[in-house]
N, C-alpha and C positions, 0 to 999 in steps of 0.2 A: 165121394167126399162126405165127411162126417158133418152133420148139421149141428155144430157146436153153438154158434150164435143164435140160430133159430130156436134151440131148446134152452136158451139162457135162463128162462124162468125156473127151470128145475135146478140149475146150478145156484141161482140166487136163494131158492128155498133151502137147498142143502147147506150152503154156507151160512145163511141166516140162522138156521137151526143149530148148527155147530157153535156159532158165536153166542147165541142165547144160552146154550147148554154150558159153554165155557164160563160165561158170566155167573151162572148159578153155581157151578163147581167152585170157582174162585171165591164166591161169597160164602158158601157153606163150609168148604174145606180150608180155605185160605192157602197161603204159600208157606212152605217150610223154609224160613229164612236162615241163611248161613250167618256166621259171625260177622261177615263183612257188613251186614245190614242191621244186625241186632246187638253187636258187640260180643266179646268173649275172648277166649284164649286159644292160641295156636301153638302146638308143640310138635317138633320133629325130633325123632330119636332113632337110634339103631340098636338092633339086637339080633344075634344069630339063632335065637330060639325059634325052631320051626313053627311053634304054636304062638308066636309073639302077639298076633292080633287078637286071638281068642283070649289069651291070658290077660292082655292089656284091657280088653273090654270088661272082663270080670272084676279087675281092680278098680277101673273107673266107675263101675256101677255102684261101688260102695260110697262114692262121693255124689254121683248124679245118676239116679235111676233111669232117667230119660234125657232127651235133649243134648246128646253128644254123639260124636262119630269117631271111630277109630278105623283107619284105612291103611292097607299095606302100600308101600312105595318101592322104588328100585333100590338095589344094594342093601337089602335087609332093613329098609327104612319103615318106620311107623309114623303115621300122621294123625295127630290128635286135634280135634276141634271141640272145645269145651266151653261151658259158661265161664264167666270171669272168675279167676282164681285169686285168692289173697296170697301173700308171700308165705304165710304159714301153711295154707292148703297145698301150694306148689311144692314146698319142701317135703311135706308128708307124702304127697302123691309120688314124687320122684323116688323117695325111699321105699315105698311099697312096691313100685314097679321094679326097682333094683332087686329087692328081695324075691320077687316072684319070677323075674326073667333071668336073673343072675348076671347078665352082661349088658344091662340097660345103660345107654349113653345118650344123653340129651344133646342135640346139636342146635336147636332153635327154640326160643321161648319168646312169644310176643303176645301182647294183649291189645285188643281193639276196643276202645272205649265207646260209649254211646254217642259222644259228640262226633267222633270220626265216622261212625256208621251212619248217622243222620246226614252228614255232609256227603258221604258216598252215595246214599240213596237219592239225594237231591241232584247230584251231578249225573247219576245214571238216567234219571228221568229227563234231564235237560239234554243229555246226549242223544236219546231216542227222538226227542222233539226236533232238535236241530238237524239231525240226519234226515228226518221226514221233510222238513222245510227245504233243506238243500236238494233233496231229490226232486221236489216239485219245480224248483227254479232251474235245476240242471236239465230236466226233461223239457221244460218249457223253452229253454234256450236252444237245446239240441234240435227241437222240432219247430223252431220259429219260422221256418220257410214253408211250412206245410200249407198247401193251397186251401182256400175257402171251399166249403163252409166249415172245414175242420179247424179246431183251435188248439194251439200248442199247450195252453194252460189246462185244457180238459185232459190232455194226455198225461200231464204231470199229476193232476188231482186224482184221476182214475187209478193211476199206478199206486198212489199213496193209500187210497181207499182199499185197494186189494192188499196192500201191505198190512193195514190194520186187521184185515181178515186173517192173514198169516200169523201175526204176532199174538192176537187174542186167542186163537184156537190153540196155538203152541203153548201159550201160558196156561190155558185151561187144562190141557192134557198133562202138563208138568205138575199142576196143582193136584190133579187126581192121582198121579203116580206117587208124588211125594207124601200124600196122605197115608199110603200103605208101605212105601219103601223109604227108610230113613236115609239112605245114601243119596236120594234125589233131593237136592236143595237149591235154593235161589241164592247165588252169591255173585261176585264180580264176573265169574266165568259165564254165568247165565246171561248177563247183560251183553257180554262179548258175543255169545251165541246169537242173541237177538239181532245185534248189529250186523253180524255176518249173514244171517238169514235175510235181512233187509237188502244187503248188497247183492246176494245171489238171486233173490226173487226179482228185484228190479232189473237186474241184468237180463234175466230170462224174458221179462215183460218188454224191455226195450227191443229185443230181437223181433218179437211179434209186431210191435209198433213200427219198427223200421221197415219191415216187409209191407205192412199196411200202407205206409207212406209211399213206398216205391210203386206199389200196385195202383194206388189212387192217382198218382201223377201220370201213370201210363194210360189208365182207363178211368177217367173221372166220371164217365157216363154210366158206369155200373152202379154208382152210389156207394155210400158208406157200408151198408149192410152186406151186400154181396162181396165187396172188396175185403171186408173184415173176415167174412167166412172163408174166403180163399186164402187169406194171409195166415190165419190160424192153422188151417190144414197144411199149408206149405211148410210151416215151422214146427208142426206137431212132432214129427219123428226126431228132429234135432233136439227139441226141448226134453223129450222123454229120455233119449239116449244120454244126453249130457247129465241129467239129474240122476239117472240110474247108475252111471259110472261113479258119481260122487257118493251116492248112498252105499254102493258096494264097498268103497274105501272106508266110509264111516262105520259101517257094520263090522268090518274087520277090526277097526280101532276099538269099537265097543267090546268085541269079544276078546281080543288079544291085548288091548291096551291096559294101562294101570287103572286101579279103582279110583284114583284121585281125579281122573278126567272123564269117568264114565257118565256122570250126569251132564257134562258139557257136550259130549259126543251124542248122547241120546237126544238132547234138545236140538242139536243140529239136524239129526236124522228126521225128527218130526217136522222141523221148520222147512227143510229142503223139500220134503214130500208135499207139504201144503203150499209152499211157495211155487212149486211147479204146477200144482193144481190151479192155483189162483191165476198164474200167468196165462194158462191155456183157457180156462173156463170162466174166469171172473173179470180180470182187468180189461180185456178187449170188449167183453159184453157190456160192462159198465160204460165204457166210452161210446159204444154204439147206441145204447139206450139214451144216454145223455144227449148225444148228437141228434138223434132222431126227434127228440123233444123240441129242438130248436130249428132243424132243417126241414125242408119239404119231404114228404113221404117218398120212399124209394121202393122199387120193386123187390119183392122177396122171392 
């Protein structure tokens, strides 16, 4: 049996170091915000030119040396994300692209203003906070019949603390990658990825918590520490196999999928990996340490 709970101090040091490093990276590098959050222009167009993306990038560079993205899409599609364009700039850019590509055809033109982007930022933050609160109440309710000295509220709060670990580390890694890769940006899909990670991670954590509850009801004399150690080991293979299956699918999507979802898929890969790690090594360990601070000492 692996001594996962017994060695919890090492997992706490590792997670704490990664979280601190993530805060530093986010503070120094910042996040490369997409137009969803800073405002700008979205254009979708079609062209049969095999070099359509490279040619389009060269044309756009005449207008914006940096702070833009041009990505390929399905069916000869080109996706532009640019700073806000005036009507005159839009007309001139369309004409230049038509002259360079030959068969340029615009199918979508949309501008996101600063007011809309600020509202979306506010709603994104609220969504993450509400999801966290809902998770606490859901787990507290689901484990309401847990025998004493265990507390259902500690289950919920421990799970959310582990989620903070997942989200902060994922965001730190995204900030680092986006500093060097222009295709990695924070947009509405990034928030969708974070909410998905929260759901996946808490699902994995609940599996461990549920086994802990079952084992504690059967053998309460073993104490929280030993019961948690056994429970984590009993669900270890399931957690790793489930997450590995998901990551294999996500890696396939990252390699073979379109460029427009690459940043979304990579965020999911990072989040699922650390979500699995926290479910195994962090969430239950937090619960045990917290519980041992209130309950009589148990045999280790």
